[in-house]
N, C-alpha and C positions, 0 to 999 in steps of 0.2 A: 706080036711079041708075046711070048709065053712067060707068065710070072712063075718064078720058082717057089718052091715050098717054103724056103727060109724067108723070102720076102713077105709072103702071105702071113707067116707066123709073126714076123716083126711088126707088120702093119696092124695085125689084130692086137698084139700086146700094147703097142703105142696108143691105139684107140681105146683100149680098156683102161690104160693108165690115165689118159685124158678124161675119160668118162668118170673114172673113180675120183679124180681131183675135182672135177666139176660137181659131182654128187656130194663130195665131202663139204665143199664150200657152200653148196646149196642148202645142205642140212644146217650149216652154221648161219644161214641167212644172207650169204654173200653171192653176188652175181658177178662172175668174172668177165662178162661181156658188156658191162656198163662202166662208164667213166665216173666213179664216185669221188667225192671230195673227202679228204681226211683232215680232221682237226683234233687238237690235243688240249687238255686242261689238267692242271696239277692241283691236287687236294691234300690236305693234312689227313682227312678221314673220308672215305667214300660212303660211310653210314649204311652199308648193306647193298650198295649198288652192285649189280651183277652184269656179266656179259650178256649181250643181246637185249638189254633193257632199252626201251625206246628213247629216242631223242626227238623232242617236240618243239615247235614254235607256235605260240598262241593256241596250244592244245592240239595242233595238227602234227601227226607223225611224219617227220622228214628224214629219219635215219635211225641208227641204232648204235649201241656201244659194242665195239668190236673187240677191244682188249683192254686190260688193266695190268699195270706192272709198276714196280718201284723205280724211282729215278736212278739214272746211271751214276750219280754222284755218291751213292752209298747211303743216302739219307732215308728217312722214313716216309717221305712224301710219295703219293701214289699218282701215277700218270694215267689218265683215262684217254683212250683212243676212240674217237667217234667218227662214224662214216655217215655222210649225208648223201642221199640219193635224190636230192632235190636241188634245182638250180636257183633257188631263192637267193637274193642278194644278202650277204652277211657282212656287215661293217666290221672293221678290224678292232673296234672297241666293244664288241659284243661280249656278253657274259654267259658262261655255262653254269647253270645253277642246278645242283642236285636237290630234288624235292620228292615228296611222297605222291604217288599216283593214286592211291586208294587208302582206305582206313586200315587195311591189313598190313601196311608197311612196305608195299612194293615201291621201288624207286624208279625214277626216270630223270633224264637230263633235260631241263628247260632252257632253251636258248633265248636270252633276252637281248634283242637286237639293239645296238647302240645307234648313235646319230652321226657317226663319222662318214665322210665322203670317200674314204679309202676302203676298198673291199678287202676282206680277209682271203688270203690265198690258201690253197690246199697245202696242209702241212704246218700251218701256223698254230701257235698256242694261244688259246683264248683265256680271258680272265675267268677265274673260278669263284663260286659262291655256294654256301651251304644254307639250306633251309633250316629254320629252327625246328627241332624235333618236337613231336607231340609231348614227350616227357618234359622237355625244357619249357615248352609253352605252358603246360599245365603247372609246372613249378613256378613259372613267372606269374601266372594268374593267382595261384594259391598262396604265394608268399605273403602278399599284403593281408589276406584273410587270416593266415596263420599268425602274423604279427599282432593283428587286432585281437584275435582270440586269446593270445598269450597275455596281452595287456588287460583284456576283459577278465581273464581268470585271476590275474594279479589284483585287479580292483575288487573282484568278488571276494578274494581271500582277505583283503584288507577290511572290507565291509563286515565279513563274518567275524573277523577278529574283534572289530569294534563292537558288534552286536553281542559277542560273547562277553566282552567286558561290561557292556551295559546291563545285560541280563544276568550278571553274576549274583551270587547270594548276597554279596555285600551291598549291591545296588538295588536288590529286589524290593526292599522296603521303601526306599526313596522313589523308585519307579511307581510303586502302588500309590504312594501319597501324591505323586505328580498327576497320575491318572485321575485320582479322586478330586484333586484341585481343578483339573481341567473340566471334569464333569460338573463340579459346582459352578465353575465360571460359565459354562454353557447354560446351566439352569438359571443363574442370575441374569444372563443375557436374554433368555427366553422370557423371564418375568419382566425385565425392562421393556422388551419389545411389546409384551402384552399390555403393560401400563401405558406405554406410548400410544399403542393402538386405541386403547380406551380413551385416553386424553384427546387424541385426534378425533375420535368419534363424537365425544361430548362437546368439544369446542369447534365442531365443524362449521357451525353458523358464524362464530366469531372470526374464524380463520378466513371464511369466505368474505366477510365484511372487510377484514383487513386487506385482503387481496383486491377487493373491489375499490377500496379507498386508494390503495397504491396505484391501481390502474387509472383511477380518476385523476390522481396527482400527475401521473405521467402524461395523461391526455391533456390536462390543463397546461403542463409545460410545453407540450407539443403545439397546442393552440396558441399559446402566448410566446412562441419562439421569437417572433419579430420584436415584441416589446422587450423581451429579455435581452435580445441583441442590442436594442437601443440603449437599455440601461447599462449594459456592459461597455458600450461605446462611450456613454457619458462618463462612466467611471474612468475609462481609459483617458478621455480628454482631460478630466479633472486631475488625474495623476500626472499627465503631461504638463498641465499648467503649474501644478505644485513643483514639478521637477524643474520648471523654468524660473521659479522664484529665486531671487538672490538671497539665499539663506545666510551667506557670509555677511552681507551688509546689514541684514536684519539682526543677526547676532551681535554685530559691532554696536548697533544702536542700543540694543538691550543692555550690553555691557556698559556703554556710556551712561545710560539712564541709571543703572544700578550704582555706578561710581558716584554720580551726583547725589543720589539718595543717601549713600553712605557718608558723603561729605557733609550734607545737611544734618544728618543724625549726629555726626561727630561734633559739629558746631553747637547743636542743641545740648549735647552732653557737657560741653565746656562752658555753657551758660551764655553763649553769644546770642544777641538778638532778643526780641521780646519773648519769643517762645522759650529761649534758653533761660531767660531771667524768670519767666513764669514757672518753669519747671524746677530750676535749681535754687532760686532765691526764696527763702521762707518768709521774709518780711512782707513781700508783696502778698503772699498767701494769707498772712496774719491780718494785714490791713483790709484785704478783701473780706475776710471772715468777720472783722470788726464792723466794717461798713454794712455788711449783710445783717448783722445783729441789730445795729442802730436803725436800719431801715425797717426791720421787723417790729422794733419797739414803737417807731413812729406810726406805722400802719395800725398797730394795736391801739395806740392812744387815740388815733383818728376814729377808729371804730367805736371806742368807748365814750369819747367826748367830741362828738362831731360839732357841737355848737361852739366849741372853742376855736374851731378852724373855719367854720362856715356860718355866715350870718344870713338870715332870711328876712326880707322886708315884705310885708303884706299890705297891699293897698286896697 
C-alpha cells in the first residue's frame, strides 16, 4: 500500500506536535509517561514559594511544585499543586509545610507524615503549615533583649538623675563633709585595730593562760561528768521528794500554831494567868522590887556583921 503525500505530512505534523508537547512538559520537569500523584494545600501566604520548587519528605526529594493559583471562591488564599513521583505511603492527616531550604531564602515544601491508617488519594488537599521566617524568629529572639535593654536604659536614666541631684552644687559641701567623716572613721578604725593588736600582743601570755584555764575547766567537767550526773540525779530526786510533801497540811499546821500563839498573846495582854498578871499588874512588880531591896540589905548586914548571925565555938 502506497502512502499518500498528505498522510505523510499529517503524520509528521502529529509527531512534531507530540514531541513539542513532551518537550515542553519535560522542560517544566513533568514526565507525561509516569503515573504521578497530585496533592493540594491551601495557604494564606506562600512566602516566596515558586513553581518547580522541591517537595521533600525527611530531606529526600519526592516531587515538586507544579502550579500555584488563587482559590476559586474569589478569596486571597493560594492553592499550591504538588506532584509526587514517589510511591511512598502518605497518610491523609499529613501536613505540607512551606520552609526555607537554604540561608538565601529559597523555599520548599516539607511533607510531615501523619499517623493515620487511611492513605491520602491523588487529588486530596493536605493540611498546610508555614515555617516561621528568619525575620520573625530574629524578632522573637531579639524582643526580650530589646525589652531588657529599654528597662536598663530607664534604670540608668533614673540613676543618672539621682547622681545629678546628689552631686549638685547644693549637696557638694555636704558630700565633701560626708567623705571627710568617712575618712576620719576609717582612720579611727585603723587606730582602734592597731591598739587592739598592741593589746593582744602585750597580753598574749595572759590570754593563753585564760584559754588554758578554760580548757582545764572543760576537761575537768568532762572527766567528772559521771559525778555531775549523780549530783543532778540527787537534786532531781530531792526535788521530787519535796514535790511529794503535803504542803497544804504543813501550812494548815503552821496556821493552827500561829492562831494558838496569837490567842496566848491576847490572854497575856488581857492580864490572864501568871504571865499576864506579871506583865500587867504593877503591884506584883513593886512587891518583887521591895523584896529584892530587903534581900540586898540583909546580905549587906550579914557581910558587915557576920557575928550577929553566925556563932563559932572553939574547943
